[in-house]
C-alpha positions, 0 to 999 in steps of 0.5 A, spaced: 276 860 567 280 855 571 287 857 574 290 850 572 291 848 564 294 842 562 301 842 559 301 844 551 303 838 548 307 842 543 312 845 548 312 839 552 312 833 547 315 828 552 309 829 557 304 828 552 307 821 549 309 819 556 306 812 558 306 809 565 312 805 566 311 797 565 312 793 571 318 789 572 317 782 573 323 780 577 322 786 582 317 782 587 322 776 587 328 781 588 324 785 594 323 778 597 330 776 597 333 783 599 328 782 605 331 775 607 338 777 606 336 783 611 332 779 616 337 772 616 344 775 615 345 782 616 340 784 622 343 778 627 350 780 625 349 787 626 345 786 633 351 781 635 356 787 633 352 792 637 352 788 644 359 785 643 361 793 642 358 795 648 361 789 652 368 791 650 366 798 652 364 796 659 370 791 660 375 797 657 372 802 662 372 797 668 380 796 666 381 803 666 377 806 672 376 799 676 370 795 678 364 798 680 362 798 687 363 802 693 370 805 694 375 801 698 375 802 706 
């Protein structure tokens, strides 16, 4: 006797009649467009913002704590 039995179609009618979803014809095109938007627009803007934010943080810390280097003699 097997431990796993298929579901009873009278108890689960949606499982018995379920068919695999049809492929979306525009899905591949949308995926390519989204990749291009990410690669060409969002990542360059994000990288410039991160580097600029770090530079601003260093600039402000030097304004408050003074320039790096040995203390004045």
